[in-house]
C-alpha positions as CSV (number, residue, x, y, z in Angstrom):
1,M,0.0,0.0,0.0
2,S,1.4,3.4,-0.9
3,M,2.1,5.9,1.8
4,I,-0.8,8.2,1.1
5,L,-3.4,9.5,3.5
6,T,-6.7,8.9,1.9
7,P,-9.5,11.5,2.2
8,A,-11.5,9.2,4.4
9,A,-8.6,8.7,6.8
10,G,-7.8,12.4,6.8
11,A,-11.4,13.3,7.7
12,M,-11.4,10.7,10.5
13,L,-8.0,11.9,11.8
14,N,-9.3,15.5,11.9
15,K,-12.3,14.3,13.9
16,Y,-9.9,12.5,16.2
17,F,-8.0,15.7,16.7
18,S,-11.2,17.5,17.6
19,Q,-12.2,14.9,20.1
20,L,-8.7,14.9,21.7
21,A,-8.7,18.7,22.0
22,Q,-12.2,18.7,23.5
23,G,-11.3,15.9,26.0
24,Y,-8.2,17.6,27.2
25,G,-9.7,21.1,27.1
26,I,-7.1,22.6,24.8
27,D,-7.0,24.7,21.6
28,L,-7.5,22.5,18.5
29,G,-5.0,24.6,16.5
30,A,-2.3,24.2,19.2
31,L,-2.9,20.5,19.2
32,Q,-2.6,20.2,15.4
33,R,0.7,22.1,15.5
34,G,2.0,19.4,17.8
35,E,2.4,21.6,20.9
36,K,2.8,19.8,24.2
37,F,0.0,20.2,26.7
38,S,-0.2,19.3,30.4
39,V,-2.6,16.6,31.5
40,T,-5.0,17.9,34.1
41,P,-5.8,15.8,37.2
42,P,-9.1,14.4,35.9
43,M,-7.5,13.4,32.6
44,E,-4.5,11.9,34.5
45,T,-7.0,9.5,36.0
46,R,-8.5,8.7,32.7
47,L,-5.1,8.3,31.0
48,R,-3.9,5.9,33.7
49,A,-7.2,3.9,33.4
50,A,-6.7,3.7,29.6
51,L,-3.1,2.4,30.1
52,L,-4.3,-0.2,32.6
53,E,-7.0,-1.4,30.1
54,S,-4.3,-1.8,27.5
55,A,-2.1,-4.3,29.3
56,D,-3.5,-6.8,31.8
57,F,-0.2,-7.1,33.8
58,L,-0.3,-3.4,34.7
59,R,-3.5,-4.1,36.6
60,M,-1.7,-6.6,38.8
61,I,1.1,-4.3,40.0
62,T,1.1,-1.1,42.0
63,L,0.8,2.1,40.1
64,V,1.1,5.2,42.2
65,D,1.3,9.0,41.6
66,V,3.9,10.7,43.9
67,D,4.7,14.3,44.5
68,Q,8.5,14.1,44.6
69,I,11.2,13.0,42.1
70,K,13.0,11.2,45.0
71,G,11.4,9.8,48.1
72,Q,10.6,6.7,50.1
73,V,8.8,3.8,48.6
74,V,5.0,3.8,49.1
75,D,4.0,1.0,51.5
76,V,0.9,-0.9,50.3
77,G,0.9,-3.3,53.2
78,I,2.7,-6.3,51.5
79,G,3.0,-9.0,54.2
80,S,2.1,-6.7,57.1
81,I,-0.6,-7.8,59.6
82,H,-3.4,-5.3,60.0
83,T,-5.3,-7.1,62.8
84,G,-4.7,-7.1,66.5
85,R,-5.7,-5.3,69.7
86,K,-4.6,-2.6,72.2
87,A,-5.7,-2.8,75.8
88,N,-6.6,0.9,76.0
89,G,-7.6,1.7,72.4
90,R,-8.1,0.6,68.8
91,F,-5.4,-1.4,66.9
92,L,-4.3,0.3,63.7
93,K,-1.5,-0.4,61.3
94,N,-0.4,2.5,59.2
95,V,0.0,2.2,55.4
96,G,2.5,4.9,54.6
97,V,6.1,4.9,53.3
98,G,8.6,2.1,53.4
99,G,12.2,2.2,54.4
100,H,13.9,2.4,51.0
101,G,13.9,5.0,48.3
102,Y,12.8,5.5,44.7
103,E,14.0,7.9,42.0
104,L,12.1,9.1,38.9
105,V,13.7,10.1,35.6
106,E,12.5,11.9,32.5
107,T,10.6,9.4,30.4
108,D,9.4,10.1,26.8
109,S,7.2,7.7,24.8
110,G,6.5,8.4,21.2
111,A,4.6,6.4,18.5
112,V,4.0,7.0,14.8
113,L,1.0,5.5,13.0
114,P,1.9,5.5,9.2
115,W,-0.6,6.8,6.7
116,S,-1.0,3.3,5.2
117,T,-2.3,1.9,8.5
118,L,-4.6,4.9,9.0
119,A,-6.0,4.4,5.5
120,G,-6.6,0.7,6.2
121,W,-8.4,1.4,9.4
122,A,-10.6,4.1,7.8
123,N,-11.6,1.7,5.1
124,A,-12.3,-1.2,7.5
125,G,-14.9,0.3,9.7
126,S,-16.9,3.2,11.1
127,E,-15.6,6.4,12.5
128,G,-16.0,5.1,16.0
129,E,-14.0,2.0,15.2
130,F,-11.2,4.2,13.7
131,M,-11.1,6.2,17.0
132,R,-10.9,3.0,19.0
133,L,-8.1,1.5,16.9
134,V,-6.0,4.7,17.2
135,N,-6.5,5.0,20.9
136,E,-5.8,1.3,21.5
137,F,-2.6,1.3,19.5
138,I,-1.2,4.3,21.3
139,N,-2.2,3.2,24.8
140,R,-1.1,-0.4,24.3
141,T,2.2,0.7,22.8
142,F,3.0,2.9,25.8
143,A,1.7,0.4,28.4
144,L,3.8,-2.4,27.0
145,D,6.9,-0.3,27.1
146,M,6.3,0.4,30.8
147,I,6.3,-3.4,31.3
148,R,9.2,-4.0,28.9
149,V,11.5,-1.5,30.8
150,G,10.2,-2.8,34.2
151,F,11.6,-6.3,33.5
152,N,14.6,-5.4,31.4
153,G,15.9,-2.0,32.4
154,T,19.4,-1.8,33.9
155,S,20.2,1.9,33.7
156,A,18.9,5.4,32.8
157,A,21.0,6.8,30.0
158,A,21.0,10.5,29.1
159,D,20.5,9.5,25.5
160,T,18.9,6.1,25.0
161,D,19.8,3.8,22.1
162,P,16.9,1.6,21.1
163,A,18.9,-0.2,18.4
164,A,21.5,-1.4,20.9
165,N,18.9,-1.8,23.7
166,P,15.7,-3.0,22.1
167,L,14.2,-4.0,25.4
168,G,14.7,-0.6,27.0
169,Q,17.7,-1.7,29.0
170,D,19.0,1.9,29.1
171,V,15.6,3.7,29.7
172,N,15.4,3.1,33.5
173,K,16.3,0.7,36.2
174,G,13.6,-2.0,36.4
175,W,12.6,-4.3,39.2
176,Q,15.2,-7.0,38.7
177,Q,18.0,-4.5,38.5
178,L,16.8,-2.8,41.7
179,V,16.8,-6.1,43.5
180,R,20.3,-6.9,42.1
181,E,21.6,-3.8,43.8
182,W,19.9,-4.4,47.2
183,N,21.8,-6.2,50.0
184,D,24.5,-7.5,47.6
185,G,21.9,-9.2,45.4
186,S,20.9,-11.6,48.2
187,Q,17.4,-12.2,46.6
188,I,18.8,-13.3,43.3
189,V,20.2,-16.7,42.5
190,G,22.5,-17.5,39.6
191,S,24.8,-15.3,37.5
192,A,27.1,-15.6,34.5
193,Q,29.8,-16.8,36.9
194,S,27.6,-19.2,38.8
195,K,25.5,-21.3,36.3
196,I,22.4,-23.3,37.2
197,Y,21.3,-26.1,34.9
198,F,17.7,-26.8,34.2
199,D,17.3,-30.2,32.5
200,P,13.9,-31.9,32.3
201,D,15.7,-35.2,31.6
202,G,17.2,-35.0,35.1
203,Q,20.8,-34.3,34.3
204,G,21.0,-30.9,35.8
205,D,20.4,-29.0,39.0
206,Y,16.7,-28.9,38.5
207,K,14.4,-31.2,36.6
208,T,11.1,-29.3,37.1
209,L,9.9,-25.8,37.4
210,D,8.1,-26.8,40.7
211,A,11.5,-27.6,42.2
212,M,13.0,-24.3,41.1
213,A,10.1,-22.3,42.4
214,S,10.0,-24.2,45.7
215,D,13.6,-23.5,46.2
216,L,13.1,-19.8,45.8
217,I,10.1,-19.8,48.2
218,N,11.8,-21.9,50.9
219,S,15.3,-20.6,50.6
220,T,15.2,-17.0,49.4
221,I,11.8,-15.5,50.2
222,D,11.7,-14.3,53.8
223,P,9.8,-16.6,56.1
224,A,7.3,-13.8,56.8
225,F,6.0,-14.1,53.2
226,R,6.4,-17.7,52.3
227,N,2.8,-18.7,53.0
228,D,1.2,-15.6,51.5
229,P,-1.5,-16.8,49.1
230,R,-0.7,-13.9,46.7
231,L,2.8,-15.2,45.9
232,T,3.0,-15.7,42.2
233,V,5.6,-17.4,40.0
234,L,6.7,-15.3,37.0
235,V,8.3,-17.7,34.6
236,G,10.0,-17.2,31.3
237,A,8.7,-18.7,28.1
238,D,11.9,-20.7,27.4
239,L,11.7,-22.5,30.8
240,V,8.0,-23.2,30.3
241,A,8.6,-24.6,26.8
242,A,11.4,-26.9,28.0
243,A,9.3,-28.2,30.8
244,Q,6.2,-28.7,28.7
245,G,8.1,-30.3,25.9
246,R,9.3,-33.0,28.2
247,L,5.8,-33.6,29.7
248,Y,4.2,-33.9,26.3
249,Q,6.9,-36.4,25.2
250,E,6.0,-38.5,28.2
251,A,2.2,-38.1,27.9
252,D,0.4,-41.2,26.7
253,K,-3.0,-40.3,28.0
254,P,-5.3,-37.2,27.9
255,S,-4.8,-36.5,31.7
256,E,-1.1,-36.1,31.3
257,Q,-1.6,-33.8,28.3
258,I,-3.9,-31.6,30.4
259,L,-1.2,-31.5,33.1
260,A,1.3,-30.2,30.6
261,Q,-1.1,-27.5,29.5
262,Q,-1.8,-26.5,33.1
263,L,1.9,-26.1,33.7
264,A,1.8,-22.6,32.3
265,T,-0.8,-21.5,34.9
266,S,0.4,-23.3,38.1
267,V,3.9,-23.9,39.4
268,A,4.7,-25.3,42.9
269,G,1.1,-24.9,43.8
270,R,1.1,-21.2,43.0
271,R,-0.4,-19.2,40.3
272,A,2.1,-18.9,37.4
273,I,2.2,-16.3,34.6
274,T,4.5,-15.3,31.8
275,P,4.2,-11.5,31.5
276,P,5.0,-9.6,28.2
277,F,8.7,-9.1,27.6
278,F,9.7,-11.3,30.6
279,P,13.1,-12.8,29.9
280,G,12.8,-16.4,28.7
281,K,15.1,-18.0,31.2
282,R,14.2,-15.9,34.3
283,M,12.0,-17.0,37.2
284,V,10.7,-14.6,39.8
285,V,8.6,-15.4,42.9
286,T,6.9,-12.4,44.4
287,I,3.5,-10.7,45.0
288,P,2.6,-8.8,41.8
289,A,1.6,-5.8,43.9
290,N,5.1,-5.7,45.2
291,L,6.2,-4.4,41.8
292,H,5.7,-0.6,41.8
293,L,5.7,2.0,39.0
294,Y,5.6,5.6,40.1
295,T,4.8,8.8,38.1
296,Q,5.3,12.3,39.4
297,R,1.9,13.9,39.8
298,G,1.4,16.9,37.4
299,T,4.3,16.0,35.1
300,R,2.3,14.2,32.4
301,Q,2.4,15.9,29.0
302,R,0.9,14.8,25.8
303,S,1.3,15.9,22.2
304,A,-0.2,14.7,18.9
305,A,0.6,15.9,15.4
306,H,0.0,15.0,11.8
307,N,3.7,14.8,10.6
308,Q,4.1,15.2,6.9
309,D,7.8,14.4,7.0
310,R,7.2,11.1,8.8
311,K,4.1,10.4,6.7
312,G,2.1,9.5,9.8
313,F,0.3,10.5,12.9
314,E,2.5,11.1,15.9
315,S,1.5,10.8,19.6
316,Q,3.9,11.4,22.5
317,Y,3.6,11.0,26.2
318,W,6.2,12.7,28.5
319,R,6.4,12.3,32.3
320,M,8.7,11.7,35.3
321,E,8.6,8.0,36.0
322,G,10.4,5.3,37.9
323,Y,10.3,1.7,39.3
324,A,10.5,0.4,42.8
325,V,10.1,-2.8,44.8
326,G,7.8,-2.5,47.8
327,E,9.5,-5.2,49.9
328,Y,12.7,-6.7,48.7
329,R,12.4,-9.7,51.1
330,A,9.2,-10.7,49.3
331,Y,11.0,-11.0,45.9
332,A,13.2,-14.0,44.8
333,S,14.6,-14.8,41.4
334,F,16.7,-17.1,39.3
335,D,18.5,-14.6,37.0
336,E,18.5,-15.5,33.3
337,S,22.3,-14.8,33.1
338,G,22.9,-17.8,35.3
339,I,20.4,-20.3,33.8
340,E,21.3,-22.9,31.2
341,I,18.6,-25.2,29.8
342,A,20.9,-28.1,29.3
343,P,22.4,-31.1,31.2
344,A,25.1,-30.1,33.7
345,P,28.6,-30.5,32.3
346,A,30.7,-33.4,33.5
347,P,33.1,-32.5,36.2
348,A,36.6,-31.5,35.0
349,G,39.3,-34.1,35.2
């Protein structure tokens, strides 16, 4: 398809601009010129809701607006008991700030919808469908990037390089990196210098994902959190594929095939999920709400423009943003750098 904005797509895009300007309470002309505009508090709530709707995993974690660029992690009560008594009064457990800090950095998301895509959407459905597709694309793109950086980010570079760091490794420090840097990495098992072998045939350190997760729970998760029913196993697709492949090979009746299918949803008796952009050989056991994503209140800015040079519709979202872990002791992980899906090598000599 040629890169031409059809009259139908152009008309629908103009209508989209009008609705966007009306919704944010800004001048249509300024919007069409691509000028940045601040997101007001009511629209901040709507924007966050739209992002949550676009990626299921974001609904599971803790998203909080904070006032300061640096501060103490917001305590959402992970693992704390809120029931008791006092002889001369009422028992209360505060939900406030935790004992370790967070830091937000400038974060700029931008997406371009090419004319050919817009033309296809304009031809495929109604005006309402066109609006929905544009909004869903933009919100889902930005939401998935938040998750991508959360799992893969290791630093916050002044100038990011998406070609060298396609998973956003240089956009911000994500959850795994923050845990690596806490208490000498005590909550993370395995490294490039200390390999762990996962072999479903039994010739490695672990034969099953159940054994791996159970080790994390019983050896690395703090005893205060080990029996929390919210503990969830986040497991990489490569580990799941290796484990399922072995089960399917051994399955000679329907019940065993069902067991192999269920492996992707339950590990070590806990709920198991494979989130988007989660490293294939990583395993994490934590409470999903223990993973935090903070945005500084009042910093959200949006812009949208019909860019002739790029031959597409541009949408950008700027804010101060950062990641945090609520309670490090409720997080345990096998790091992908230390995992090999293979038999353990024979001892030297």
